[in-house]
C-alpha positions in Angstrom: -19.0 -23.5 -4.5 -16.1 -22.4 -6.8 -17.2 -18.8 -6.3 -16.7 -19.0 -2.5 -13.2 -20.4 -3.0 -12.4 -17.5 -5.4 -13.7 -14.9 -2.9 -11.6 -16.4 -0.1 -8.5 -16.5 -2.3 -9.2 -12.9 -3.4 -9.5 -11.8 0.2 -6.4 -13.6 1.2 -4.4 -12.0 -1.7 -5.7 -8.5 -0.9 -4.9 -9.0 2.8 -1.4 -10.0 1.8 -1.0 -6.9 -0.4 -2.3 -4.6 2.4 0.0 -6.3 5.0 3.0 -5.6 2.8 2.0 -1.9 2.5 1.5 -1.6 6.2 4.8 -3.3 6.9 6.6 -0.9 4.6 4.9 2.1 6.4 6.2 0.8 9.7 3.0 -0.7 11.1 2.3 -4.3 12.0 1.5 -6.7 9.1 -1.7 -7.8 11.0 -3.4 -4.6 9.9 -3.7 -6.3 6.5 -6.4 -8.6 8.0 -8.3 -5.5 9.2 -8.8 -4.7 5.5 -11.0 -7.7 5.1 -13.6 -6.3 7.5 -16.2 -4.4 5.6 -16.4 -1.1 7.4 -12.8 -1.1 8.7 -11.5 -1.2 5.1 -13.0 2.2 4.6 -12.0 3.8 7.9 -8.4 2.3 8.2 -6.9 4.1 5.1 -8.4 7.4 6.3 -6.7 6.9 9.7 -3.4 6.0 8.2 -3.5 8.8 5.7 -3.6 11.4 8.5 -1.6 9.5 11.2 2.1 10.1 11.9 3.7 7.0 10.4 6.4 5.1 12.4 8.7 5.2 9.4 8.5 9.0 9.3 9.0 9.4 13.1 12.1 7.2 12.9 13.5 9.2 10.0 13.0 12.4 12.0 14.9 10.9 14.9 17.8 9.9 12.7 18.0 13.3 11.1 18.3 15.0 14.5 
């Protein structure tokens, strides 16, 4: 029983950390919950690594 509680707390903590990272990149914080899904937590970082981040798009708009 205590192991299940630790796993849930660990997933909640990691989801919070990922949500902060996505928020700073300009995406919705809800993407942090996607990182708790087993296959999505492998695919999502690859997508975000090669995607055009909203923060970078806004920076380009401000420079022009």
